[in-house]
N, C-alpha and C positions, 0 to 999 in steps of 0.2 A: 504494500499499499504506500503509494508515494504522496498522496495529498488526501485531504479531507474536504468533502463538499456534501453538505446536506442534500443537495438537490440531485446527487447521483448515487447510484447503488454502490455499496463498498465491497471489497474483497472479503470472503469469508475468514473470520478469525476463530481460532480455538480459545474460548474464555472460561476460565475456572473461577467461579465465584463461592467463597466461603461465607457462612451465614446466610445461605440463600433459600433457606426453608421458610423465611418469614420476612416482613418488613421491606426495607429498601433492597436487600439482596434479591428477594423473590421478585419485587418490581423490576428490578434492572435485568434479570434473567428472562422475565417475559418480554421486555423491550428488545433486548438483544437478539433473542430467539425470533422474534417477529421480523427483525431487520435481517435475517438470514445467517446469522452467526451460529456456530457450534458451541453451545453453552454447556458447561459441566457444573452440575448443582452439588454443592457440598453443604451438608448441615448436621446438626447434632440429633434431632428427633428422626428416627427411621420413617416414621409415618408421614410426617409433614414434608420432609425432603423428598420422599416418593411421590408424594401428591403433586408437588410443585414440578418435579421432573416429568411425571406423566402428563401433566396439562400442557407442557411445552415440548413434549417429544424429545426430552434430553436424558442423557445418562446422569447418574448420581453416585455419590459416595458418602458414607456416614463416618463421622468422627466427633468425639467429644473432646473439645479442647481443655477439659480439666484433666486429662490424662495424656502427657506427652507421648507415651507409647503408641496411642492411637494416631498422633501426629506422625511418627515415624511410619506407621503402617500406611497411613493415607499417602505419604510422599511415595512410598514403593508402588502403591496402587496406581497413582497418577503417572508415575515415571513409566510404568509398563504399558498403560493404556493409551498415553498421548505422547507420541514422539515429538510433537510440536505443541508448544504452549505460547500463544501469542499475548495473552493477558492473564496475569495472576491477579485477582481482586481480593485482597485480604480485608474482608468486610465483616467477618464475625466478631462479636464483641457485646459488651453490656455493662451495666452498673448494677451493683449488688447491695445487700444490707450489711449485717454485721460481719466483721472480718472473718474470713473462713479460708482454710488451707485446702489445697487440692490434694489429690492422692500422691503427687510429687513433692509436697510439703511446701508449696509456694502460695503467696496469697492469690486468691481466685481471681481478682480483677486483673491484676498484673500478668497472670499466666494466660488467660483467655484473650485479652486485648493486645498484649505485647509479645510474651515469650512464645507462644504457640504460632502466631504468623511469622515471627522472625525464624523460628526453627523450620517451618514448612518451606519458606523462601529459599533458606540456605540449602535444604535437603534437595530442592528442585533446581538449584542453580545451574547445573550442567545443562539442563534442557532449556532454561530460560535464556542462557547465553546464546546456545545454538539457534534459538528462535527470535533473537533480538527482541526479547519480550518487554512488554510494560508492566510494571508492578504497582498497583494501587492500593493505597492504605486509606481505609475510612476512619479518619480521625474525628475530631469534634471540636467545636468552640470551647468545650470544657477544658481543653489543654490550656487555653489562655486565661480562663477565668479561675480554675481551681488548681492547675498544675504548679507543683513546685518540687521538683525532682531533686531528692537527696540520693547520691549514687551509693552512699553507705547504709541507706535504709530503703532499698527498693521494695521491700515487702510491706513497708509502712507499719512496721511493728511499734514504732514510737508515736506516731501521730496519725492513726488511723481515723478516716471518715470515709463513707462511700463516695463523697464528692471528690475528696483529695485523691483517693485511690484511683477513681476514674480519670480525673484530670492529669494525673502523673502518666497513667497508661497511655492515654490519647497523645500526650506529649511525647511519650516514648515512640509512638507511631511516627511523628514528625521527625525526630532525631533519627530514627531507623531509616526513614526515607532520604534524608540528607546524607547520611553515611553510606547507604547503599548506592547512591548516585556518585559520591566521591570514589568509592571503590571500583564500580563496575560500569560507569558511564562508557569508558573507553573499551569495554567488551561488548557493547550493544545493549546493555540493560537501561531502560528509562523508567524513573521511580518518581511518583507523585502522591501527595496526601491531600485529602479535602475533607471539609465538613458539609455533610449532606443537607444540612438544616435542620430545624427542629420538627420532627417528624411525628405524626400521630401513629404510634405503633406499640407493640408489646415491649419495647426496649427496657423499660424500667419496671417491669412488673415484679421483679425480685428485690427491688430497691425500697428504700424508705425515706422519709424526710422530703426535701424540696423536689427532687427528681420524681419521686412517686406521686407527689401532689400535682405537679406540672402535667405529667403524662397519663394520669389516670382520673383526675377531676374532670367531670363532664363539661365544666364551664371553660377551664383552661384549655382543654383539648380542643376547643373551638378554635383557639389561636394557632394551633399547630398546622403544618403543612400536611398534605396526603403523602402516602409512601411513594406514589408515582413520581412525585417531584425529587424526592431524594434519590429514587431510583434513576431518574433522568440525569442527575448530576454525575453519578457513576457511569452511566451509559455514554455521556458526553466524553469523559475521559478515556473510556474503554475504545470508542470509536475514533477519537481524535488521533492526529499525528503529532508526536512529541516535536517540540521545535517549531511547530506551526500553529497548531491548535492550543497547545499548552506548553509551558516550559519545565523540563525535568528538574527535580530537585526541589520543587517549590510546594507550597501550601495554598490550596484554593478554597474559597468560599463563594457561592453563587457564580461559579465559572470564571472568577477572577483571582489573581495572587492577592493575598490577604496576609497581613501581619498577624503572628500568633505569639505565643510565649516568648519572651526575649531569651530564654534558655534554649530555645530551639536553634539559635545561632551560634551556640557554644560548641565549637569543633571538638575540643577536648572532652566535653562531656558526652557527645555523640560517640566518640571512640571508646570511652570508658564503658558506655552502657552496652556497646557492641561487644566488648571483650567480657564484661560481666554475663551478658546474656548467653554468649558462646559457652562459657563455663558452666552456667546453670543448666543448659539443654544438653550438655555433653558433646558439643561441637568443638573441633579443633581447627580454627580458621587463622590462616597466616595474616600477619599484619601487612597491609598493602604499602608499596614503596611510596615515600613522601610523607609518612606518618611518623612522628616521633613517638617515643615510648609514652605510654599513659602515666600521668602523675600518680604517685604512690598514695 
């Protein structure tokens, strides 16, 4: 695909969307399938994931991101089934209530929103490089409002709140995007992060406090956008041409580059987060040329 023009048919892409059993992931899956792309639906619920996939005539895979062993299995399945991956949309995520550890021993919000997509992307890296793939991170305005990442307290053991845990994880998505761009842009990977908007979905069903009130109160839900609008933001990035439609390594809101948390521009923090995430997930990744050693 050399250019992007809404008025013309596009070349078919193989597009993997995590968190596609509901919300904006399901909406984007429908839109992209209608536009002629080969969509691969990934979700946590076998029933809901299968239903979305059947509705659009797509293959599907099931993985629970609270269990990193399932992410490793998912990566093996995807590598075997799809020799080409044009787009990996890391869309799975959520905000939760009281602090809870996963089966891997990590804080649930951090693992689902950041560690699992970090691991999946790295495990698929060989295929992504061969495919000149686009890697899309569904981040959030929450990164700017609530994020305050402490590299020595990634699990938020000291200052946990649902909002802070979510903001930190979504900030992690942006830091990951920028570091992915720095490491792999010269190998054909294009990475981007975006805020889909405040969407009326099941996103905050397991949370409490402000997020649960906003997303579950009948009056405040009237002010939220429909899932189709959030899905359209993901679709715009998936169908767009990097460097033409959007710029790699950036963060977008409403299809425009937007400022996010100032920490997102901290190159040293991004590198430290990558190294810590690699260690936590059992990856052994070489430091790219041009990077100095992480501060201790």
